[in-house]
C-alpha positions in Angstrom: -5.8 26.5 24.2 -9.0 24.4 24.7 -7.0 21.4 26.1 -4.9 21.0 29.2 -2.0 19.2 27.7 -0.5 18.5 31.1 -3.1 15.8 31.5 -2.2 14.2 28.2 0.5 11.4 27.9 3.8 13.0 27.0 6.0 10.2 25.7 9.1 10.3 23.5 7.9 8.9 20.2 9.8 8.4 16.9 8.3 7.7 13.5 11.0 6.5 11.2 10.7 6.1 7.5 13.3 4.8 5.0 13.6 7.4 2.3 12.4 5.9 -1.0 12.8 2.4 0.4 12.6 0.0 -2.5 14.5 2.4 -4.9 17.2 3.1 -2.2 17.8 -0.6 -1.6 18.3 -1.1 -5.3 20.7 1.8 -5.4 22.7 0.4 -2.5 22.8 -3.0 -4.3 24.6 -1.3 -7.2 26.9 0.8 -5.0 25.0 4.0 -6.1 24.1 6.9 -3.9 20.3 6.7 -3.2 19.9 10.5 -3.1 21.8 11.3 -6.2 20.8 8.4 -8.5 17.9 8.4 -10.9 16.3 5.0 -10.5 12.8 3.5 -10.4 11.5 0.1 -9.5 9.0 -0.9 -12.2 6.7 -3.9 -12.1 6.4 -4.6 -15.8 5.7 -7.6 -17.9 6.0 -5.5 -21.0 7.5 -2.1 -21.1 4.5 0.1 -22.0 2.3 -1.1 -19.1 4.9 -1.1 -16.4 3.8 0.2 -13.0 6.3 2.4 -11.1 6.4 1.0 -7.6 9.1 3.2 -6.2 11.3 6.0 -7.4 14.4 7.6 -6.0 14.3 11.3 -4.9 16.4 12.3 -8.0 14.0 10.4 -10.3 11.0 12.3 -8.8 12.8 15.6 -9.0 13.9 15.2 -12.7 10.8 13.6 -14.2 8.1 14.9 -11.8 6.8 11.5 -11.1 5.7 9.9 -7.9 5.3 6.3 -7.0 2.4 4.3 -8.4 2.3 5.8 -11.9 2.6 4.2 -15.3 5.6 3.8 -17.7 3.4 5.3 -20.5 3.1 8.5 -18.5 6.9 9.1 -18.4 8.3 12.0 -20.4 10.6 9.5 -22.2 10.2 6.2 -23.9 11.8 3.6 -21.7 13.0 1.3 -24.6 14.8 4.0 -26.5 15.2 6.7 -23.8 14.0 9.3 -26.4 11.7 12.2 -25.5 8.0 11.2 -25.4 6.5 13.8 -27.7 3.0 12.1 -27.6 2.7 12.5 -23.9 3.9 16.1 -24.1 1.3 17.0 -26.6 -1.4 15.4 -24.5 -0.8 17.8 -21.7 0.7 20.9 -23.3 -1.6 23.1 -25.4 -2.3 26.8 -25.6 -5.6 28.5 -24.7 -6.9 27.6 -28.1 -6.1 23.9 -27.7 -3.2 24.1 -30.1 -0.1 22.0 -29.5 3.0 23.8 -28.0 6.5 22.6 -28.9 8.9 21.7 -26.1 12.1 23.6 -26.1 15.3 22.0 -27.4 16.9 22.5 -24.0 14.1 20.7 -22.2 14.2 17.7 -24.6 17.9 17.5 -24.2 17.6 17.7 -20.4 15.0 14.8 -20.3 16.9 12.6 -22.7 20.2 13.2 -20.8 18.7 12.1 -17.5 16.8 9.2 -19.2 20.0 7.7 -20.4 21.4 7.8 -16.9 18.2 6.4 -15.3 18.1 2.8 -14.0 14.8 1.0 -14.5 14.8 -2.2 -12.4 12.3 -5.0 -11.5 11.2 -5.5 -7.9 12.9 -7.9 -5.6 10.3 -8.4 -2.8 12.4 -11.1 -1.1 15.3 -8.7 -0.8 13.1 -5.9 0.6 11.8 -8.2 3.3 15.3 -9.2 4.2 16.3 -5.5 4.5 13.3 -4.9 6.7 14.4 -7.6 9.1 17.9 -6.0 9.2 16.3 -2.7 10.0 14.2 -4.0 12.8 17.3 -5.5 14.4 19.0 -2.1 14.3 15.9 -0.3 15.7 15.6 -2.8 18.6 19.0 -1.5 19.7 17.3 1.8 20.7 14.3 0.5 22.5 12.6 -2.8 23.3 11.0 -4.8 20.6 7.6 -4.4 22.4 7.9 -0.6 21.9 8.4 -0.8 18.1 5.3 -0.9 16.0 5.8 -1.6 12.3 3.5 0.7 10.3 4.6 -0.7 7.0 7.5 -2.4 5.4 9.6 0.8 5.7 8.0 2.7 8.5 7.9 2.2 12.3 6.6 3.9 15.4 9.1 3.7 18.3 8.6 4.7 22.0 12.0 5.6 23.2 11.0 7.3 26.5 12.9 4.9 28.7 15.9 4.9 26.4 16.7 8.6 26.6 18.5 8.6 30.0 20.3 5.4 29.2 21.9 6.9 26.1 22.3 10.5 27.4 22.2 10.6 31.2 24.0 13.9 31.3 21.5 15.8 29.1 18.6 17.2 31.1 16.4 18.5 28.2 14.2 15.6 27.0 13.9 17.1 23.5 17.6 17.5 23.1 18.0 13.8 24.1 15.4 12.8 21.5 17.2 14.8 18.7 20.6 13.3 19.6 19.2 9.7 19.7 17.4 10.2 16.4 20.7 11.5 14.8 22.6 8.5 16.3 20.0 6.1 14.8 20.2 7.8 11.4 24.0 7.5 11.3 24.0 3.8 12.4 21.4 2.9 9.7 23.4 4.7 7.0 26.7 3.1 8.1 25.2 -0.5 8.3 22.8 -0.4 5.4 23.6 2.5 3.2 20.0 3.8 3.6 18.8 7.2 4.7 16.0 7.5 7.2 13.8 10.4 8.1 12.6 10.7 11.7 9.6 12.5 13.0 9.6 13.1 16.8 6.6 14.0 19.0 4.9 13.8 22.4 2.6 11.1 21.0 2.4 8.9 17.8 0.2 11.4 15.9 2.6 14.3 16.4 5.6 12.1 15.5 3.8 10.9 12.3 2.9 14.5 11.2 6.4 15.7 12.0 7.8 13.1 9.6 5.2 13.6 6.9 5.1 17.4 6.8 8.5 18.6 8.1 11.2 15.9 8.4 10.9 15.0 4.7 11.9 18.6 3.8 14.5 19.1 6.4 18.2 19.0 5.6 18.9 16.7 8.5 15.8 14.7 7.9 14.5 15.2 11.4 11.6 17.2 12.9 9.9 17.6 16.2 6.3 18.5 17.2 5.5 19.1 20.9 2.0 19.9 22.3 3.1 23.5 22.5 3.8 23.5 18.7 0.3 22.5 17.7 -0.9 26.0 16.6 2.3 26.7 14.7 2.9 23.4 13.1 -0.5 21.7 12.8 -2.9 24.5 12.2 -0.8 26.0 9.5 -0.7 22.9 7.3 -1.9 24.4 3.9 -4.0 21.4 2.6 -6.4 19.5 4.8 -5.7 16.3 2.8 -2.0 16.6 3.9 -3.1 15.9 7.4 -3.0 12.3 8.6 -6.3 10.5 8.1 -8.1 13.2 6.1 -8.8 12.2 2.5 -10.9 13.9 -0.1 -14.2 12.4 1.1 -13.6 13.5 4.7 -12.5 17.0 3.5 -15.7 17.4 1.6 -17.8 16.4 4.6 -15.9 18.9 6.7 -16.3 21.6 4.1 -20.1 21.2 4.3 -19.8 22.1 8.0 -17.9 25.3 7.2 -14.5 23.8 8.0 -11.8 24.6 5.5 -8.5 24.3 7.4 -7.0 22.3 10.2 -7.3 25.4 12.4 -11.0 25.6 11.6 -11.3 21.9 12.6 -9.4 22.4 15.8 -11.7 25.2 16.9 -15.0 23.8 15.7 -17.8 22.5 17.9 -17.1 18.8 18.5 -20.7 18.1 19.2 -21.8 19.3 15.7 -18.9 17.3 14.1 -19.9 14.1 15.9 -23.6 14.6 15.1 -22.8 15.0 11.4 -19.7 12.7 10.9 -19.8 10.3 13.8 -16.8 9.0 15.7 -14.5 9.4 12.7 -15.1 13.2 12.6 -14.7 13.5 16.3 -11.4 11.7 16.1 -10.2 14.2 13.5 -11.2 17.1 15.8 -9.0 15.7 18.6 -6.2 15.1 16.1 -6.3 18.7 14.9 -5.7 19.7 18.5 -2.7 17.2 18.7 -4.6 14.8 21.0 -3.7 11.1 20.5 -3.7 8.7 23.5 -2.5 5.7 21.4 0.1 3.5 23.1 2.7 2.1 20.8 2.7 -1.1 22.9 -0.9 -1.8 22.0 -0.7 -3.9 18.9 -3.6 -3.5 16.5 -5.2 -6.8 15.5 -7.3 -6.4 12.4 -10.5 -8.3 12.3 -10.8 -8.9 8.6 -14.4 -8.6 7.2 -13.5 -9.6 3.7 -10.9 -11.4 1.6 -9.9 -10.1 -1.8 -7.4 -10.6 -4.5 -6.6 -8.7 -7.7 -4.0 -8.9 -10.4 -2.9 -6.9 -13.4 -2.4 -9.4 -16.2 1.0 -9.6 -18.1 -0.7 -8.7 -21.4 -4.2 -7.9 -22.7 -6.3 -11.1 -22.5 -8.5 -11.2 -25.6 -9.6 -14.9 -25.5 -12.6 -15.5 -23.2 -11.2 -19.0 -22.3 -8.1 -17.3 -20.9 -10.1 -14.8 -18.9 -12.3 -17.5 -17.5 -9.2 -19.6 -16.5 -7.8 -16.7 -14.5 -11.1 -16.1 -12.7 -11.3 -19.7 -11.8 -7.8 -19.7 -10.4 -8.4 -16.6 -8.4 -11.7 -18.0 -7.0 -9.9 -21.2 -6.0 -7.2 -19.1 -4.2 -10.0 -17.2 -2.3 -11.7 -20.5 -1.3 -8.4 -21.8 0.1 -8.0 -18.7 2.2 -11.5 -19.1 3.5 -10.9 -22.6 4.6 -7.5 -21.7 6.1 -9.2 -18.9 8.0 -12.1 -21.2 9.0 -14.5 -18.7 7.4 -17.6 -18.8 5.2 -18.3 -16.2 2.6 -21.8 -14.8 2.3 -21.1 -12.5 -0.6 -18.9 -12.3 -3.7 -17.6 -9.4 -5.8 -15.9 -9.3 -9.2 -14.0 -6.6 -11.0 -13.0 -6.9 -14.7 -11.0 -3.9 -16.0 -10.5 -3.7 -19.8 -7.3 -2.6 -21.6 -6.8 1.1 -21.2 -6.8 1.5 -24.9 -10.4 0.5 -25.2 -12.0 3.2 -23.0 -14.7 0.6 -22.0 -16.1 1.0 -18.5 -15.0 -1.7 -16.1 -17.3 -4.5 -14.9 -18.1 -4.2 -11.2 -20.6 -6.6 -9.9 -21.4 -8.3 -6.6 -24.0 -10.7 -5.2 -25.0 -12.4 -2.0 -24.6 -16.2 -1.8 -25.4 -18.9 0.7 -22.4 -18.9 3.2 -19.7 -21.2 1.7 -16.0 -21.9 1.4 -16.4 -24.4 -1.5 -14.1 -23.8 -4.4 -16.7 -25.1 -6.9 -19.4 -22.8 -5.6 -17.3 -19.7 -5.6 -15.9 -20.5 -9.0 -19.4 -21.0 -10.4 -20.8 -17.8 -8.9 -17.8 -15.7 -10.1 -18.3 -17.1 -13.7 -22.0 -16.5 -13.5 -21.4 -12.8 -12.7 -18.8 -12.6 -15.4 -21.1 -14.1 -18.1 -23.9 -11.7 -17.1 -21.8 -8.6 -17.8 -19.0 -9.4 -20.2 -19.6 -9.0 -23.9 -16.2 -8.8 -25.6 -12.9 -6.9 -25.5 -9.4 -7.3 -24.1 -9.1 -7.5 -20.4 -6.1 -6.3 -18.4 -7.0 -6.5 -14.7 -9.2 -9.0 -12.7 -10.2 -8.7 -9.1 -12.4 -11.0 -7.0 -13.4 -10.7 -3.3 -15.6 -12.2 -0.7 -17.5 -10.4 2.1 -20.1 -11.0 4.8 -17.8 -13.5 6.4 -18.9 -15.8 9.2 -17.3 -18.6 11.2 -17.5 -22.0 9.5 -19.0 -23.7 12.6 -22.2 -21.8 12.3 -23.1 -22.9 8.7 -26.8 -23.4 8.0 -27.7 -26.0 5.4 -30.0 -24.8 2.6 -33.3 -26.5 2.0 -31.9 -28.3 -1.0 -28.9 -29.6 1.0 -31.1 -31.0 3.7 -33.1 -32.9 1.1 -30.1 -34.7 -0.3 -29.6 -37.9 1.5 -26.5 -37.7 3.8 -25.3 -34.9 1.6 -23.0 -37.5 0.1 -21.8 -35.5 -2.9 -21.2 -32.3 -0.8 -19.2 -34.3 1.8 -17.1 -35.9 -1.0 -16.2 -32.4 -2.4 -15.4 -31.1 1.1 -13.2 -34.1 1.8 -11.4 -33.7 -1.5 -10.8 -30.0 -1.0 -9.4 -30.7 2.5 -7.1 -33.4 1.2 -5.7 -31.0 -1.5 -5.3 -28.2 1.1 -3.3 -30.6 3.4 -1.0 -31.7 0.7 -0.2 -28.1 -0.4 0.3 -27.1 3.3 2.7 -29.9 3.9 4.7 -29.9 0.7 4.1 -26.7 -1.4 1.2 -25.0 -3.1 2.5 -26.3 -6.5 2.8 -29.9 -5.2 -0.7 -30.6 -6.7 -2.2 -28.6 -9.5 -4.8 -28.9 -12.2 -3.6 -29.6 -15.7 -5.0 -26.2 -16.6 -2.1 -24.6 -14.8 0.0 -25.5 -17.8 -2.4 -23.8 -20.3 -1.5 -20.6 -22.0 -2.8 -17.7 -20.0 -2.7 -19.5 -16.6 -1.3 -17.3 -13.8 -1.3 -19.7 -10.9 2.3 -21.0 -11.1 3.7 -17.5 -11.9 1.8 -15.9 -9.1 3.1 -18.5 -6.6 6.6 -17.2 -7.2 5.6 -13.7 -6.2 5.5 -11.8 -2.9 2.7 -9.3 -2.5 1.9 -9.6 -6.2 5.4 -8.8 -7.3 8.6 -10.7 -8.1 10.5 -12.1 -5.2 13.8 -11.8 -7.1 14.7 -9.4 -9.8 14.8 -10.1 -13.5 16.4 -8.1 -16.3 17.3 -4.4 -15.8 16.7 -1.7 -18.4 
């Protein structure tokens, strides 16, 4: 061992995760077993372009699909529930490139499960309500200050001080942890109908890896990693990208240093790693050795360096006027966020992705601008970039972002602005924007809108009904 773990903090940390959260909630709503039901939550405005946001364990097992995939990639047609031969033939050919036929048994298997599969729209409002319920349950096991929400369905919990309260007669800390995790699982299941997996560890890193790598595949949905388990349970992880914080880019950088496994990383020279990869690489070195001194109580406050927004359109937008309208609406939304955050944007980026059927490369362009939070300026710059690149073709996704943010109280006037007497026009525009913002803040965003919001292709009113880009309440099931 290269580290003296006796000098490291040894807390009792849980990392809990609701198993297939969105899909499980939808199953419970229908009095269905989340582990035995084939169900997926699909954000779709039309069937062929639907995005699978969440899938139940049974859905993943039968169809081999994970979250964030497309309806068109399913082995069955969702409208008819018939086998998708086209998709089969795209992937299944022999060594000569000739099509291979699926077996009759396989087709029957897929169609049988397809008929029993629930395809439902998202209900973001419901998922948020369930998250609030979950947080109340978790707060019964430790103080709210020692619960850190990692996502809508995942939380770190420091239960160190709770162990002796619940199990004063048990002397083994790790037995106490397992009993408490089991108790929590049972209460969550009884009160919500949801199953949770729990990773346990001496620090947040070990608890997270215990959940990701081991608890998900354990029958009791629990797993523990202590400092003493690092060689056995961390260094043997088969893929480096399965390790928390290591993506493909980081893996490639480590490979260049002759590091091809977590064990290699843990036993590498930290000075060389730091010189080649900086602090991020050094952090991964410590993580590979199970070292993480993060305190769950310390809340991370993100200092945003950019604002961005993107949306997949409900259909292919082929008319330029409709595309321009959506860009202007999204630019206005970003300007509102800038004013609310008291920020100025010094840069603007635009993404325009064409319909997948066209095979045309996406438009990706950015530019620096004089720091601003003006709706009109941001709209004009976004449209200028669009006009400089767009030729023709159906568009399916649009994204717009601002970067190089600065505080609004340090704005520098341009030479042109200083030459305009009293900047009268600019002040009028700023006053108008502020008045509109105040009306929307007091009453509702839709309280005052441009007439273009009623035009075909406008997304502003529909987007206002959404949470996180998805429907707050469900629509029609399939």
